[in-house]
Backbone as CSV, one residue per row, in Angstrom:
resi,resn,N_x,N_y,N_z,CA_x,CA_y,CA_z,C_x,C_y,C_z
1,MET,83.789,84.835,24.721,83.640,86.228,24.353,82.576,86.360,23.270
2,ASP,81.729,87.334,23.404,80.736,87.625,22.384,81.375,88.450,21.275
3,THR,80.880,88.271,20.070,81.356,89.062,18.940,81.046,90.529,19.196
4,LYS,82.039,91.400,18.936,81.853,92.840,19.086,82.060,93.484,17.720
5,ILE,81.233,94.439,17.390,81.341,95.157,16.124,81.523,96.634,16.444
6,PHE,82.469,97.281,15.752,82.809,98.676,16.033,82.717,99.508,14.767
7,ASP,82.286,100.732,14.910,82.336,101.728,13.846,83.582,102.573,14.128
8,VAL,84.718,102.147,13.596,85.991,102.779,13.975,86.097,104.225,13.517
9,LEU,85.297,104.628,12.553,85.344,106.016,12.089,84.592,106.966,13.007
10,HIS,83.810,106.411,13.939,82.984,107.266,14.788,83.152,106.992,16.281
11,GLN,84.283,106.485,16.686,84.553,106.298,18.110,84.890,107.651,18.737
12,PRO,84.567,107.837,19.996,84.881,109.107,20.661,86.387,109.355,20.710
13,VAL,86.756,110.604,20.533,88.157,111.017,20.580,88.416,111.718,21.905
14,ARG,89.513,111.354,22.566,89.922,112.042,23.796,90.926,113.115,23.395
15,HIS,90.559,114.385,23.612,91.401,115.520,23.250,92.187,115.983,24.469
16,ASP,93.492,116.061,24.339,94.336,116.713,25.334,94.891,117.949,24.642
17,GLN,94.115,119.045,24.691,94.470,120.240,23.940,95.787,120.836,24.394
18,GLU,96.061,120.789,25.682,97.308,121.355,26.194,98.511,120.634,25.599
19,ALA,98.443,119.319,25.505,99.551,118.539,24.968,99.495,118.435,23.441
20,GLY,98.323,118.699,22.854,98.174,118.558,21.417,98.103,117.109,20.975
21,VAL,97.468,116.273,21.802,97.377,114.843,21.505,95.909,114.413,21.521
22,ASP,95.505,113.740,20.456,94.191,113.107,20.408,94.403,111.603,20.422
23,SER,93.629,110.905,21.223,93.694,109.445,21.235,92.291,108.890,21.066
24,THR,92.216,107.794,20.320,90.938,107.157,20.048,91.091,105.655,20.222
25,ILE,90.246,105.067,21.038,90.188,103.614,21.117,89.241,103.170,20.012
26,LEU,89.782,102.482,19.023,89.001,102.112,17.849,88.213,100.824,18.049
27,ALA,88.823,99.864,18.761,88.171,98.579,19.003,88.901,97.888,20.139
28,TRP,88.183,97.026,20.881,88.817,96.338,21.995,88.030,95.099,22.396
29,SER,88.752,94.201,23.013,88.171,93.039,23.677,88.999,92.853,24.950
30,ASP,88.754,91.793,25.684,89.569,91.545,26.864,91.024,91.280,26.498
31,ASN,91.256,90.769,25.294,92.591,90.354,24.899,93.337,91.329,24.002
32,LEU,92.631,92.261,23.359,93.252,93.178,22.398,92.659,94.566,22.501
33,MET,93.462,95.559,22.115,92.962,96.927,21.990,93.670,97.582,20.816
34,LEU,92.902,98.272,19.978,93.434,99.027,18.848,93.197,100.502,19.116
35,MET,94.290,101.289,19.092,94.196,102.728,19.367,94.853,103.535,18.259
36,LYS,94.318,104.741,18.052,94.911,105.703,17.124,95.358,106.920,17.928
37,TRP,96.558,107.397,17.627,97.129,108.568,18.292,97.448,109.619,17.244
38,GLN,97.066,110.860,17.501,97.404,111.976,16.630,98.147,113.007,17.478
39,PHE,99.373,113.299,17.069,100.230,114.237,17.786,100.342,115.507,16.955
40,ALA,99.774,116.601,17.438,99.718,117.845,16.670,101.084,118.485,16.495
41,HIS,101.956,118.341,17.490,103.201,119.100,17.477,104.427,118.224,17.665
42,LYS,105.457,118.512,16.877,106.731,117.836,17.085,107.272,118.233,18.460
43,GLY,108.080,117.374,19.025,108.662,117.636,20.333,107.914,117.015,21.490
44,TYR,106.703,116.483,21.248,105.954,115.826,22.324,106.735,114.592,22.777
45,VAL,106.833,114.403,24.093,107.631,113.315,24.662,106.741,112.370,25.467
46,ILE,106.882,111.087,25.214,106.359,110.062,26.112,107.589,109.473,26.791
47,PRO,107.777,109.757,28.075,109.007,109.339,28.761,109.149,107.818,28.809
48,LEU,110.347,107.369,29.124,110.584,105.945,29.290,109.569,105.368,30.261
49,HIS,108.984,104.248,29.888,107.979,103.596,30.716,107.914,102.123,30.335
50,ARG,107.207,101.369,31.107,106.960,99.958,30.810,105.575,99.601,31.305
51,HIS,105.006,98.575,30.710,103.689,98.092,31.120,103.603,96.608,30.796
52,GLU,102.636,95.963,31.387,102.501,94.514,31.257,101.987,94.070,29.897
53,HIS,101.650,95.008,29.043,101.011,94.695,27.766,102.039,94.578,26.645
54,GLU,101.843,93.618,25.758,102.590,93.609,24.507,102.044,94.768,23.679
55,GLN,102.915,95.458,22.945,102.501,96.637,22.187,103.107,96.596,20.798
56,LEU,102.250,96.750,19.802,102.680,96.854,18.413,102.296,98.244,17.931
57,THR,103.295,99.034,17.558,103.066,100.407,17.105,103.417,100.520,15.631
58,THR,102.504,101.119,14.856,102.731,101.379,13.441,102.601,102.874,13.207
59,ILE,103.573,103.450,12.515,103.535,104.875,12.183,102.792,105.016,10.859
60,LEU,101.697,105.775,10.865,100.901,105.982,9.657,101.295,107.256,8.930
61,LYS,101.724,108.261,9.695,102.077,109.561,9.114,103.096,110.208,10.037
62,GLY,104.096,110.871,9.462,105.080,111.576,10.271,106.207,110.671,10.725
63,SER,106.796,111.032,11.881,107.930,110.261,12.383,108.110,110.475,13.873
64,MET,108.837,109.542,14.482,109.151,109.630,15.900,110.501,108.993,16.172
65,ARG,111.146,109.458,17.215,112.397,108.872,17.689,112.044,108.007,18.887
66,VAL,112.362,106.718,18.812,111.960,105.762,19.826,113.188,105.248,20.565
67,THR,113.122,105.268,21.887,114.142,104.619,22.700,113.709,103.174,22.887
68,LEU,114.557,102.271,22.425,114.272,100.842,22.456,114.713,100.236,23.788
69,PRO,114.253,99.026,24.086,114.563,98.406,25.379,116.052,98.251,25.672
70,ASP,116.887,98.131,24.635,118.331,98.007,24.863,119.011,99.350,25.076
71,GLY,118.227,100.438,25.078,118.757,101.781,25.295,119.129,102.501,24.016
72,SER,119.146,101.800,22.893,119.449,102.461,21.624,118.253,103.312,21.196
73,VAL,118.520,104.249,20.298,117.486,105.158,19.811,117.413,105.012,18.297
74,ARG,116.192,104.949,17.779,115.996,104.779,16.334,114.837,105.639,15.878
75,GLU,114.955,106.190,14.683,113.854,106.944,14.092,112.944,106.005,13.318
76,PHE,111.648,106.195,13.494,110.633,105.448,12.778,109.806,106.439,11.966
77,HIS,109.487,106.044,10.732,108.752,106.909,9.809,107.503,106.183,9.321
78,ALA,106.642,106.913,8.609,105.414,106.316,8.088,105.736,105.006,7.387
79,GLY,105.006,103.964,7.766,105.212,102.642,7.205,106.041,101.730,8.083
80,ASP,106.714,102.279,9.095,107.507,101.469,10.020,106.641,100.980,11.172
81,ALA,107.054,99.876,11.773,106.367,99.331,12.942,107.401,98.773,13.909
82,VAL,107.036,98.752,15.187,107.890,98.185,16.226,106.992,97.457,17.220
83,CYS,107.479,96.332,17.726,106.705,95.542,18.682,107.506,95.406,19.972
84,PHE,106.902,95.784,21.087,107.519,95.676,22.410,106.897,94.516,23.165
85,ALA,107.735,93.685,23.751,107.260,92.605,24.600,106.754,93.197,25.914
86,PRO,105.949,92.457,26.657,105.501,92.955,27.958,106.688,93.351,28.843
87,ASN,106.527,94.471,29.535,107.497,94.990,30.508,108.810,95.473,29.908
88,GLU,108.896,95.645,28.585,110.081,96.235,27.986,109.992,97.759,28.085
89,GLU,111.036,98.376,28.581,111.065,99.835,28.722,111.225,100.476,27.343
90,HIS,110.447,101.525,27.111,110.493,102.249,25.843,109.948,103.658,26.051
91,GLY,110.263,104.539,25.129,109.775,105.909,25.162,109.904,106.503,23.773
92,LEU,109.384,107.725,23.585,109.459,108.313,22.247,109.388,109.829,22.292
93,VAL,109.851,110.411,21.187,109.741,111.840,20.934,109.163,111.999,19.532
94,ILE,108.138,112.819,19.398,107.521,113.077,18.095,108.415,114.041,17.321
95,LEU,108.720,113.690,16.061,109.652,114.480,15.251,108.983,115.390,14.229
96,GLU,107.699,115.170,13.946,107.005,115.986,12.947,105.619,116.358,13.453
97,ASP,105.177,117.580,13.139,103.796,117.956,13.409,102.863,116.972,12.704
98,ASP,101.716,116.741,13.300,100.661,115.895,12.722,101.080,114.437,12.513
99,THR,101.910,113.913,13.404,102.275,112.498,13.344,101.084,111.661,13.815
100,VAL,100.843,110.552,13.125,99.739,109.650,13.453,100.300,108.242,13.616
101,ALA,99.901,107.579,14.696,100.343,106.211,14.965,99.164,105.365,15.413
102,MET,99.289,104.064,15.194,98.304,103.099,15.674,99.016,102.151,16.621
103,ASP,98.359,101.815,17.709,98.871,100.841,18.667,97.897,99.689,18.787
104,VAL,98.445,98.492,18.898,97.687,97.313,19.304,98.293,96.864,20.627
105,PHE,97.444,96.676,21.636,97.890,96.211,22.947,97.249,94.856,23.238
106,SER,98.029,93.995,23.874,97.498,92.713,24.334,98.078,92.417,25.713
107,PRO,97.243,92.195,26.726,95.785,92.338,26.687,95.398,93.809,26.566
108,MET,94.129,94.072,26.474,93.673,95.458,26.341,94.105,96.286,27.548
109,ARG,94.211,97.606,27.332,94.664,98.530,28.372,93.453,99.083,29.110
110,ALA,93.154,98.521,30.268,92.026,99.005,31.073,92.245,100.451,31.495
111,ASP,93.506,100.852,31.706,93.794,102.234,32.096,93.404,103.210,30.993
112,HIS,93.677,102.864,29.739,93.261,103.733,28.634,91.740,103.734,28.494
113,LEU,91.131,102.575,28.608,89.677,102.480,28.488,88.982,103.350,29.535
114,ALA,89.530,103.385,30.740,88.943,104.174,31.818,89.016,105.681,31.522
115,ARG,90.012,106.115,30.736,90.170,107.541,30.431,89.353,107.986,29.214
116,HIS,88.781,107.043,28.497,88.017,107.356,27.292,86.525,107.113,27.557
117,THR,85.715,107.802,26.810,84.272,107.554,26.849,83.961,106.615,25.714
118,CYS,83.639,105.380,26.044,83.369,104.375,25.013,81.957,103.841,25.195
119,PRO,81.303,103.586,24.078,79.941,103.036,24.166,79.939,101.620,24.711
């Protein structure tokens, strides 16, 4: 792999105005992807789902209610993080307006990359 350098403050943002969600792919390689999510409104739902990628989510601002792989539900607030193994089912509900989260995926999410305009 060649060294990649990113200007994370100036990556293109994908706006979903109807849902009130902005997503930004900050940096990526074949093995990793770093994303930022901004949720404008509380009540936004990401339904239960699973994917082949390991996922580490850190809450930077606000809070969310997360359904964990064992079916339990837990609230996460700014400063909390959760890591999902590949193919673990999970979902979430945003609890506060202007919640911000960061995700790291391994390997990178080609599906997300395809939906974003990246240099």
